[in-house]
TORFI-398724 format. One line per 10 residues: number of its first residue (from 1); their letters; for each residue x, y, z of C-alpha. Coordinates in nm, 4 decimals. Example, Ala and Ser with C-alpha at 12.3 -4.5 7.8 and 13.67 -1.06 7.14 Angstrom:
BEGIN
1) as) 1.2300,-0.4500,0.7800; 1.3670,-0.1060,0.7140
***
This chain:
BEGIN
1) masaapapvy) -5.2942,2.1876,1.1191; -4.9311,2.2238,1.2312; -4.6769,2.2060,0.9503; -4.3968,1.9520,0.9683; -4.0707,2.0778,1.1151; -3.8182,2.1671,0.8464; -3.5450,1.9118,0.7834; -3.2206,1.9891,0.9649; -2.9673,2.1860,0.7637; -2.7194,1.8974,0.7806
11) knphasvsar) -2.9636,1.6792,0.5887; -3.0026,1.9350,0.3105; -2.7794,1.8330,0.0179; -2.8021,2.1858,-0.1256; -2.6561,2.3539,0.1834; -2.2840,2.4202,0.1947; -2.0619,2.1581,0.3557; -1.9526,2.4037,0.6256; -2.3154,2.4909,0.7078; -2.4053,2.1232,0.7295
21) vndllgrmsl) -2.1061,2.0494,0.9526; -2.1866,2.3385,1.1849; -2.5496,2.2370,1.2110; -2.4678,1.8739,1.2855; -2.1947,1.9598,1.5380; -2.4467,2.1695,1.7285; -2.6749,1.8683,1.7627; -2.4074,1.6229,1.8804; -2.3366,1.5207,2.2382; -1.9823,1.4673,2.3624
31) ddkigqmtqa) -2.0400,1.0916,2.3325; -2.1462,1.1379,1.9695; -1.8291,1.3335,1.9008; -1.5961,1.0860,2.0680; -1.7643,0.8055,1.8745; -1.6891,0.9834,1.5480; -1.3197,0.9862,1.6418; -1.3137,0.6094,1.6916; -1.2396,0.3389,1.4335; -1.2879,-0.0309,1.5188
41) erqaatpaqa) -1.1969,-0.3514,1.3388; -1.4998,-0.5295,1.1889; -1.4145,-0.8485,1.3782; -1.4531,-0.6590,1.7063; -1.7796,-0.4758,1.6347; -2.0919,-0.6021,1.4617; -2.3046,-0.3415,1.2854; -2.5329,-0.3296,1.5919; -2.2394,-0.2945,1.8314; -2.0827,-0.0233,1.6176
51) aqaklgsils) -2.4070,0.1734,1.6174; -2.4544,0.1233,1.9921; -2.1038,0.2621,2.0578; -2.1702,0.5523,1.8174; -1.8604,0.4549,1.6163; -1.7813,0.6816,1.3267; -1.5603,0.4394,1.1407; -1.4867,0.0710,1.0741; -1.1886,-0.0979,0.9141; -1.0759,-0.4303,0.7808
61) gggsvptpnt) -0.7178,-0.5095,0.8692; -0.5131,-0.7263,0.6324; -0.6988,-1.0567,0.5938; -1.0104,-0.9406,0.7785; -1.2682,-1.0452,0.5216; -1.6283,-1.1599,0.5063; -1.7261,-1.5182,0.4215; -1.7311,-1.5897,0.1350; -1.4614,-1.3451,0.0255; -1.6451,-1.2117,-0.2787
71) peswanmyda) -1.7125,-0.8538,-0.3899; -2.0853,-0.9059,-0.3324; -2.0214,-1.0327,0.0185; -1.8128,-0.7225,0.0927; -2.0892,-0.4985,-0.0416; -2.3474,-0.6721,0.1772; -2.1239,-0.6386,0.4838; -2.0567,-0.2706,0.4149; -2.4249,-0.1980,0.3666; -2.5079,-0.3694,0.6959
81) yqkaaiatpl) -2.2744,-0.1298,0.8825; -2.4177,0.1701,0.7004; -2.7782,0.0726,0.7592; -2.7077,0.0404,1.1320; -2.5279,0.3764,1.1387; -2.7981,0.5719,0.9583; -3.0686,0.4201,1.1794; -2.9187,0.5954,1.4841; -3.0876,0.9196,1.6042; -2.8556,1.1531,1.4123
91) gipsiygvda) -2.8086,0.9100,1.1225; -2.4390,0.9829,1.0688; -2.3010,0.7351,0.8137; -1.9807,0.5446,0.8777; -1.6488,0.5605,0.6950; -1.5093,0.2144,0.6178; -1.1361,0.1867,0.5544; -0.9227,-0.0884,0.4029; -0.5599,-0.1425,0.2990; -0.5991,-0.1181,-0.0775
101) vhghnnvyga) -0.2266,-0.0749,-0.1378; -0.1762,-0.2537,-0.4726; -0.5321,-0.2797,-0.5924; -0.8221,-0.3933,-0.3730; -0.5873,-0.6610,-0.2448; -0.8032,-0.8035,0.0360; -1.0742,-0.9149,-0.2059; -1.0485,-1.2451,-0.3913; -1.0708,-1.1838,-0.7653; -0.9588,-0.8206,-0.7526
111) tvfphniglg) -0.6846,-0.6950,-0.9824; -0.3542,-0.7013,-0.7947; -0.1168,-0.4390,-0.9296; 0.2617,-0.4332,-0.8861; 0.3778,-0.3061,-0.5487; 0.5082,0.0510,-0.5372; 0.8744,-0.0444,-0.5802; 0.7894,-0.1670,-0.9297; 0.5787,0.1377,-1.0096; 0.8688,0.3578,-0.9018
121) aandpelvqk) 1.0932,0.1743,-1.1496; 0.8300,0.2230,-1.4216; 0.8517,0.6008,-1.3691; 0.5135,0.6612,-1.5321; 0.3018,0.8861,-1.3071; 0.0197,0.8907,-1.5633; 0.0000,0.5109,-1.5460; 0.0012,0.5267,-1.1660; -0.2930,0.7687,-1.1746; -0.4841,0.5193,-1.3917
131) igkataeevs) -0.4011,0.2460,-1.1397; -0.5457,0.4688,-0.8671; -0.8662,0.5127,-1.0672; -0.8968,0.1388,-1.1369; -0.8351,0.0604,-0.7697; -1.0973,0.3138,-0.6632; -1.3548,0.1554,-0.8939; -1.2920,-0.1917,-0.7510; -1.2975,-0.0548,-0.3951; -1.6226,0.1308,-0.4705
141) atgidqafgp) -1.7769,-0.1960,-0.5866; -1.7533,-0.3186,-0.2273; -1.8810,0.0040,-0.0712; -1.5539,0.0987,0.0971; -1.4934,0.4734,0.1347; -1.1291,0.4999,0.2392; -0.8121,0.3412,0.1040; -0.5177,0.3316,0.3446; -0.2812,0.4345,0.0677; -0.0699,0.5531,-0.0983
151) clcvarddrw) 0.2428,0.4825,0.1003; 0.4625,0.7845,0.0305; 0.7533,0.6604,0.2380; 1.1076,0.7238,0.1187; 1.2887,0.3996,0.2023; 1.6524,0.4791,0.2757; 1.7651,0.1358,0.3989; 1.6817,-0.1771,0.1988; 1.6894,-0.3945,0.5109; 1.3493,-0.2471,0.6007
161) grtyesygev) 1.0626,-0.4909,0.5426; 0.8395,-0.2243,0.3889; 1.0864,-0.1167,0.1206; 0.8534,-0.2545,-0.1497; 0.5839,-0.0104,-0.0389; 0.8142,0.2774,-0.1359; 0.8306,0.4270,-0.4859; 1.2002,0.4963,-0.4388; 1.4812,0.6079,-0.2138; 1.4687,0.9775,-0.3078
171) pqnavanati) 1.1660,1.1988,-0.2382; 1.1127,1.2767,-0.6073; 0.9935,0.9186,-0.6659; 0.7027,0.9508,-0.4214; 0.6332,1.3102,-0.5240; 0.6003,1.2116,-0.8913; 0.3754,0.9139,-0.8160; 0.1462,1.1045,-0.5810; -0.0716,1.1165,-0.8950; -0.2293,0.8004,-0.7539
181) inglqgrsls) -0.4155,1.0287,-0.5107; -0.5935,1.1956,-0.8018; -0.6745,0.8526,-0.9432; -0.8221,0.7302,-0.6156; -1.0156,1.0472,-0.5319; -1.1283,1.1389,-0.8832; -1.2504,1.4842,-0.9750; -1.4361,1.5022,-0.6448; -1.4821,1.2689,-0.3512; -1.8559,1.2597,-0.4145
191) apgsvmatak) -1.8177,1.1396,-0.7727; -1.9093,0.7752,-0.8396; -1.6065,0.5486,-0.8248; -1.4077,0.7814,-0.5994; -1.2597,0.6885,-0.2606; -1.0697,0.8894,-0.0029; -0.6931,0.8392,-0.0239; -0.4650,0.8237,0.2805; -0.1061,0.9430,0.2512; 0.1133,0.7383,0.4841
201) hyigdggttt) 0.3111,0.7035,0.7026; 0.3708,1.0491,0.8385; 0.6640,1.0890,0.8878; 1.0096,0.9305,0.8565; 0.9063,0.5641,0.8452; 1.1608,0.4955,0.5721; 1.4465,0.6606,0.7582; 1.4809,0.4497,1.0710; 1.8243,0.3469,1.1933; 1.9264,0.0113,1.0342
211) gtdqgnteis) 1.5872,-0.0001,0.8577; 1.4116,-0.1315,1.1677; 1.0346,-0.1323,1.1242; 0.8635,0.1121,1.3625; 1.2102,0.2136,1.4781; 1.3843,0.5419,1.5526; 1.4560,0.7906,1.2731; 1.7667,0.9626,1.4027; 1.8097,1.2539,1.1649; 1.8111,1.6325,1.1780
221) ewelraihlp) 1.5019,1.8375,1.1076; 1.6749,1.9599,0.7922; 1.7044,1.6013,0.6648; 1.3482,1.5176,0.7717; 1.2232,1.8137,0.5697; 1.4533,1.7467,0.2731; 1.3922,1.3712,0.2384; 1.0684,1.2683,0.4070; 0.8425,1.5761,0.3952; 0.8214,1.6567,0.0198
231) pfreavkrgv) 0.5840,1.3664,-0.0666; 0.3389,1.4813,0.2017; 0.3610,1.8403,0.0857; 0.2697,1.7120,-0.2608; -0.0139,1.4986,-0.1234; -0.1651,1.7975,0.0564; -0.1312,2.0018,-0.2615; -0.3245,1.7314,-0.4450; -0.6038,1.7431,-0.1877; -0.5488,1.4100,-0.0147
241) gsvmvsfnsw) -0.8391,1.3400,0.2205; -0.6499,1.1807,0.5061; -0.2974,1.1315,0.6382; -0.1912,0.8359,0.8535; 0.0626,0.8900,1.1303; 0.3639,0.6585,1.1385; 0.4643,0.4094,1.4083; 0.8247,0.5284,1.4081; 0.9909,0.7749,1.6423; 1.1808,1.0848,1.5380
251) ngvkdhgnky) 1.4870,1.1226,1.7567; 1.3287,0.9163,2.0328; 0.9797,1.0707,2.0292; 0.6952,0.8630,1.8829; 0.5245,1.0378,1.5917; 0.1846,0.9496,1.7382; 0.2450,1.1869,2.0275; 0.4369,1.4586,1.8442; 0.2347,1.7797,1.8322; 0.5044,1.9668,1.6429
261) litdllkgel) 0.4943,1.7210,1.3529; 0.1156,1.6748,1.3372; -0.0329,2.0096,1.4362; 0.2406,2.2636,1.3688; 0.3994,2.1129,1.0571; 0.1251,1.9101,0.8834; -0.1876,2.1030,0.9759; -0.0252,2.4420,1.0217; 0.2653,2.4870,0.7824; 0.1386,2.2490,0.5124
271) gfsgivisdw) -0.2226,2.3607,0.5604; -0.3683,2.0097,0.5742; -0.7425,2.0347,0.6443; -0.8378,1.6670,0.6185; -0.8408,1.3787,0.8665; -0.5274,1.2731,1.0544; -0.5694,0.9039,1.1377; -0.3577,0.6897,1.3664; -0.2023,0.3640,1.2532; -0.3197,0.0295,1.3966
281) dginqidgqt) -0.3055,0.0691,1.7766; -0.0450,0.3386,1.7165; -0.1216,0.5222,2.0394; -0.0213,0.2109,2.2371; 0.3440,0.2740,2.1667; 0.3874,0.6313,2.2872; 0.5136,0.5379,2.6354; 0.6824,0.2139,2.5279; 0.4486,-0.0003,2.7398; 0.1879,-0.2502,2.6197
291) gftaaevsqs) -0.1636,-0.1108,2.5789; -0.2656,0.2542,2.5971; -0.3246,0.4798,2.8936; -0.5328,0.7892,2.9551; -0.2134,0.9924,2.9248; -0.1391,0.8434,2.5829; -0.4950,0.9157,2.4714; -0.4793,1.2813,2.5721; -0.1272,1.3260,2.4333; -0.2209,1.1859,2.0915
301) vnagidlfmv) -0.5493,1.3782,2.0696; -0.3753,1.7003,2.1708; -0.0933,1.6232,1.9269; -0.3533,1.6496,1.6508; -0.4741,1.2994,1.5645; -0.8420,1.3121,1.4664; -0.9436,0.9516,1.4015; -0.8146,0.6666,1.6155; -0.7596,0.3193,1.4795; -0.8147,0.1254,1.8035
311) pydylkfitl) -0.9217,-0.2038,1.6441; -1.0192,-0.4109,1.9477; -1.0039,-0.1629,2.2363; -1.2493,0.0933,2.1050; -1.4671,0.0896,2.4188; -1.1615,0.1504,2.6380; -1.0564,0.4379,2.4127; -1.4014,0.5981,2.4298; -1.4066,0.5702,2.8108; -1.0563,0.7106,2.8546
321) lrgevdagnv) -1.1077,1.0008,2.6121; -1.4340,1.0915,2.7832; -1.2507,1.0947,3.1166; -0.9690,1.3096,2.9777; -1.2178,1.5655,2.8425; -1.4080,1.5704,3.1721; -1.0807,1.6182,3.3596; -0.9895,1.9145,3.1422; -0.6895,1.7411,2.9850; -0.8345,1.7592,2.6333
331) plsriddanr) -1.0121,2.0817,2.5339; -1.3511,2.0609,2.3681; -1.2123,2.2788,2.0896; -0.9790,1.9915,1.9935; -1.2703,1.7443,1.9938; -1.4708,1.9795,1.7746; -1.1785,2.0317,1.5362; -1.1398,1.6556,1.4931; -1.5132,1.6161,1.4318; -1.5207,1.9052,1.1865
341) riltkkfelg) -1.2504,1.7346,0.9804; -1.4204,1.3932,0.9918; -1.7706,1.5214,0.9171; -1.6439,1.7430,0.6354; -1.5083,1.4364,0.4569; -1.8291,1.2417,0.5178; -2.0286,1.5192,0.3537; -1.7740,1.5571,0.0723; -1.7911,1.1810,0.0087; -2.1672,1.2143,-0.0370
351) lferpltdrs) -2.2338,0.9551,0.2323; -2.5386,1.1341,0.3719; -2.7067,1.1158,0.0296; -2.5687,0.7816,-0.0905; -2.4637,0.5711,0.2080; -2.4930,0.2298,0.0410; -2.2724,0.0478,-0.2100; -2.2889,0.1522,-0.5746; -2.3113,-0.2009,-0.7118; -2.2800,-0.0870,-1.0719
361) ylktvgspqh) -1.9042,-0.1107,-1.0102; -1.9113,-0.4830,-0.9312; -1.8378,-0.5585,-1.2953; -1.5045,-0.3735,-1.2683; -1.3545,-0.6088,-1.0078; -1.0779,-0.8018,-1.1833; -1.2113,-0.6830,-1.5201; -1.0127,-0.7478,-1.8409; -0.9481,-0.3739,-1.8730; -0.8011,-0.3529,-1.5250
371) rdlarqavre) -0.5926,-0.6669,-1.5750; -0.4603,-0.5222,-1.9026; -0.3615,-0.2075,-1.7130; -0.1862,-0.4187,-1.4495; -0.0002,-0.6136,-1.7188; 0.1156,-0.2861,-1.8713; 0.2411,-0.1800,-1.5283; 0.4307,-0.5085,-1.4937; 0.5963,-0.4574,-1.8312; 0.6982,-0.1029,-1.7519
381) sqvllkndgv) 0.8410,-0.1994,-1.4124; 1.0904,-0.4578,-1.5423; 1.4515,-0.3462,-1.5011; 1.7129,-0.5167,-1.7198; 2.0376,-0.5128,-1.5219; 2.2630,-0.7514,-1.7177; 2.2404,-0.8953,-2.0683; 2.5250,-1.0929,-2.2231; 2.3383,-1.1526,-2.5474; 2.0703,-1.3822,-2.4026
391) lplakknnki) 1.7732,-1.1473,-2.4104; 1.5261,-1.1093,-2.5615; 1.4431,-1.4796,-2.5748; 1.3797,-1.6146,-2.9232; 1.0122,-1.6964,-2.9690; 1.0569,-1.9535,-3.2449; 1.2567,-2.2775,-3.2450; 1.3749,-2.2242,-2.8889; 1.4234,-2.4783,-2.6131; 1.3677,-2.3069,-2.2786
401) fvagknaddi) 1.4033,-2.4505,-1.9288; 1.2292,-2.2611,-1.6477; 1.3042,-2.3191,-1.2794; 1.2839,-2.1495,-0.9416; 1.0380,-2.1123,-0.6567; 0.8898,-1.7901,-0.7967; 0.8309,-1.9077,-1.1549; 0.4901,-2.0620,-1.0974; 0.3733,-1.9082,-0.7691; 0.1263,-1.6214,-0.7927
411) gnqsggwtlt) 0.1353,-1.5745,-0.4142; 0.5107,-1.5231,-0.4137; 0.5002,-1.2822,-0.7083; 0.2263,-1.0761,-0.5422; 0.4064,-1.0347,-0.2096; 0.2648,-0.9116,0.1195; -0.0717,-0.7389,0.1580; -0.2343,-0.9922,-0.0751; -0.5537,-1.1440,0.0710; -0.3747,-1.1425,0.4066
421) wqgqsgavip) -0.1425,-0.9041,0.5885; 0.1816,-1.0965,0.5372; 0.0789,-1.2621,0.2094; 0.1313,-1.6303,0.1347; 0.2825,-1.8680,-0.1179; 0.0712,-2.0709,-0.3589; -0.2189,-2.0306,-0.5984; -0.3973,-1.7814,-0.3736; -0.5503,-1.5460,-0.6322; -0.6571,-1.5670,-0.9969
431) gttildgiks) -0.4160,-1.4339,-1.2569; -0.1098,-1.5441,-1.4508; 0.2247,-1.6613,-1.3159; 0.5519,-1.5769,-1.4881; 0.5670,-1.9366,-1.6126; 0.2155,-1.9037,-1.7565; 0.3375,-1.6041,-1.9523; 0.6501,-1.7765,-2.0815; 0.4491,-2.0805,-2.1934; 0.1822,-1.8766,-2.3677
441) eagkgstvty) 0.4291,-1.6519,-2.5503; 0.6715,-1.9197,-2.6742; 0.6118,-1.9525,-3.0467; 0.6322,-2.2053,-3.3290; 0.8839,-2.4843,-3.2812; 0.9628,-2.3817,-2.9211; 0.9339,-2.5940,-2.6091; 0.9152,-2.4800,-2.2467; 1.0018,-2.7239,-1.9682; 0.9516,-2.6397,-1.6022
451) dragngidss) 1.0829,-2.7915,-1.2836; 1.0949,-2.5841,-0.9673; 1.4271,-2.7328,-0.8492; 1.5855,-2.7466,-1.1946; 1.5721,-3.1254,-1.2177; 1.5765,-3.2671,-1.5703; 1.7766,-2.9960,-1.7437; 2.0524,-3.1013,-1.9817; 2.2831,-2.9302,-2.2265; 2.0323,-2.9536,-2.5123
461) ykvavavvge) 1.8460,-2.6483,-2.3813; 1.9293,-2.3137,-2.5393; 1.8511,-2.1029,-2.2321; 1.7506,-2.1486,-1.8684; 1.5332,-1.8950,-1.6858; 1.5638,-1.9032,-1.3058; 1.2811,-1.7133,-1.1363; 1.3993,-1.6728,-0.7781; 1.4045,-1.4195,-0.4934; 1.1884,-1.3615,-0.1887
471) kpyaegagdr) 0.8714,-1.5105,-0.0438; 0.5891,-1.2835,0.0768; 0.6212,-1.0698,0.3891; 0.4971,-0.7416,0.5297; 0.5990,-0.5057,0.8081; 0.8020,-0.6465,1.0953; 0.8491,-0.9961,0.9578; 1.0042,-0.8509,0.6433; 1.3011,-0.6821,0.8108; 1.6314,-0.8445,0.7044
481) ptdlkldaed) 1.8929,-0.6834,0.9281; 2.1816,-0.9229,0.8616; 2.1294,-1.0869,0.5232; 1.9966,-0.9897,0.1801; 2.1242,-1.2953,-0.0083; 1.9292,-1.5519,-0.2079; 1.8218,-1.8475,0.0033; 1.9730,-2.1962,-0.0178; 1.6974,-2.3260,-0.2452; 1.7550,-2.0479,-0.4985
491) latiaklkat) 2.1319,-2.0940,-0.4990; 2.0980,-2.4712,-0.5436; 1.8515,-2.4276,-0.8307; 2.0748,-2.1832,-1.0145; 2.3810,-2.4049,-0.9580; 2.1958,-2.7022,-1.1096; 2.1128,-2.4984,-1.4199; 2.4633,-2.3586,-1.4563; 2.6251,-2.7028,-1.4253; 2.4885,-2.7994,-1.7680
501) gvpvvvvlvs) 2.6587,-2.5077,-1.9398; 2.3234,-2.3704,-2.0554; 2.3181,-1.9867,-2.0338; 2.1191,-1.8743,-1.7314; 1.8906,-1.5709,-1.7072; 1.7938,-1.4828,-1.3512; 1.4607,-1.3091,-1.2901; 1.4465,-1.1692,-0.9380; 1.1023,-1.1514,-0.7789; 1.1621,-0.9480,-0.4654
511) grvldvasel) 1.0444,-0.6572,-0.2556; 1.3865,-0.4918,-0.2581; 1.7351,-0.5040,-0.4048; 1.9217,-0.8212,-0.3064; 2.2833,-0.9127,-0.2398; 2.3787,-1.0942,-0.5623; 2.7170,-0.9469,-0.6564; 2.9146,-1.2632,-0.5840; 2.6829,-1.4796,-0.7988; 2.6364,-1.2300,-1.0828
521) pgwkglvaaw) 2.9436,-1.3246,-1.2931; 2.7936,-1.6693,-1.3544; 2.4667,-1.5303,-1.4905; 2.4209,-1.4292,-1.8517; 2.1229,-1.2096,-1.7763; 1.9544,-1.0432,-1.4790; 1.6088,-0.8861,-1.4650; 1.4538,-0.7222,-1.1583; 1.0835,-0.8059,-1.1749; 0.9997,-0.6764,-0.8227
531) lpgsegagva) 0.6535,-0.7931,-0.7041; 0.4404,-0.7890,-1.0189; 0.1066,-0.8966,-0.8695; -0.1654,-1.0901,-1.0462; -0.0497,-1.0340,-1.4052; 0.2845,-1.2176,-1.4179; 0.2584,-1.2573,-1.7954; 0.3804,-0.8981,-1.8211; 0.7264,-1.0245,-1.7220; 0.7253,-1.2609,-2.0203
541) dvlfgdykpt) 0.6216,-0.9733,-2.2493; 0.9609,-0.8182,-2.1792; 1.1650,-1.1414,-2.1693; 1.0534,-1.2232,-2.5239; 1.0975,-0.8692,-2.6509; 0.7338,-0.7955,-2.7338; 0.8129,-0.4834,-2.5331; 1.1589,-0.3465,-2.4651; 1.2589,-0.3060,-2.1008; 1.2213,0.0579,-1.9969
551) gklsftwpts) 1.2335,0.0373,-1.6166; 1.5050,0.2184,-1.4209; 1.6205,0.1518,-1.0655; 1.4565,0.3777,-0.8081; 1.6868,0.2184,-0.5493; 2.0643,0.1982,-0.5532; 2.1780,-0.1645,-0.5823; 2.4540,-0.2425,-0.3289; 2.7563,-0.4655,-0.3810; 2.6749,-0.6226,-0.0431
561) iaqepinpgd) 2.4636,-0.5660,0.2666; 2.7707,-0.4049,0.4247; 2.6964,-0.0945,0.2154; 2.3510,-0.0453,0.3698; 2.2194,0.2158,0.3883; 2.3236,0.3195,0.0393; 2.1692,0.6172,-0.1405; 2.2645,0.8651,-0.4144; 2.5306,1.1128,-0.3160; 2.6734,0.9180,-0.0228
571) gkkplypygy) 3.0005,0.8376,-0.2015; 2.9555,0.4589,-0.1954; 3.0256,0.2691,-0.5182; 2.7236,0.0463,-0.5897; 2.6783,-0.2625,-0.8033; 2.4210,-0.0657,-1.0045; 2.3522,0.3049,-0.9472; 2.0169,0.4711,-0.8907; 1.8510,0.5222,-1.2315; 2.0264,0.2292,-1.3993
581) gltyrr) 1.8469,0.0108,-1.6506; 1.9380,-0.1402,-1.9872; 1.7183,-0.2003,-2.2901; 1.7368,-0.4113,-2.6067; 1.9142,-0.2865,-2.9166; 1.6657,-0.4540,-3.1478
***
């Protein structure tokens, strides 16, 4: 009787990763390989369609969620894609990626941590590593393998709409907080509760002229290396699994087509051996025309991109890349290199052995422990900028009036990339608002009155807290090229409070520093709360003095927008310098 054929080496979990990769590569057709280099949006490819097209990867863009939007629903959806992938002849599992940029922020009920600007102010890399671990556990609960984070951008111009995704305006901020990579990836990618991190956006996204999103970074190579490269060097040193290329140009050349930056600098000089992934339709922009061409496909592949986020045009991408290989415009060695990098991570993630969701992590989604960690992060991120004897608030026998559009709005305090791409106002996620925190922490004999517009205040109140600032936004829509001032509603609310003679404390909920110098003399206190996320009560912890404020500015605070860009060492005199932050004496 004939014995059964031995299992292929690539299916042997005891073989080395390199042996498994080599064995599998030798069994793959060109179509298999091109499929592995292709990532589609879930709304554009069902599990059956993804398997039919031999896709190696799926993503959810911001707001692309299953119905109902529950962790279990995500796990079921993920498993459906994996089951379809492993039922194909070679059985290569898929990588599923998602923008988990301040927690697993697409999933209703997940813990939403402060955005990076707040974590930069906290200056606690150990805390940030714990946040990475907590995020990875909640992401693992839904099956997802890849987080499109951290953002290691160095935002040099506060007019940029992604400033809140930056840990700070000097490279040391992102370098120090690259600990989040170790939190996300754990001791090894194959360990339970580990996901592959993605350092982004490579390179210079925070350095564009006038802070224009996806704009032109017009700086010397010396400055690029001094300001924008160090965080990626650190990420590579920490073993980051993937790096996402940035939409911006460097001196007129789009990063997505720049072989010097991707192949020579990142893969060569820095020794990055993981996956280089494009941003959303990033190859479309290389020639400045809508859509992508065969020339853009070959240029970006030859530049060194391995995995292509082509959300809705994945079939077009596959066809064009096949044509470019057949025409000799893309060497097979480049296709094999891309596949070697992708397959290596799939084996390292343990996907061939454990392709389905580890549902033991479902209990971690929005767990009390994770929410406590988020509240700690909120506390540590508060920056006290002005205090004329009004803070901390007395807990007992106090009469407090709270006002402002961001006092009782968990959507506003969470910012962009919360359930949807741009975020939204309102009671969109579970958690505590800043008002909730103030009410729950006010003690014996104290009253808290709230009116968004400030109506009903009179001189009998001992203090007024105005929680104002920005509404949610993300890339593009968040750019503010001409104005960083408070809006008319905020100014009217504060004026109404001030008119009574009651001392006013302003709490700014914003994704960047704002232009407040002209209003500041009329305020008795000013706290930068940034975008705290789901645990707004952490702001109240500091307002009442349960914890002293310890946050320090990781961005220089300008006297007006006319100073932008403003950064340490440029000779401009700011309202508050980089590193500024007061605390309480008692």
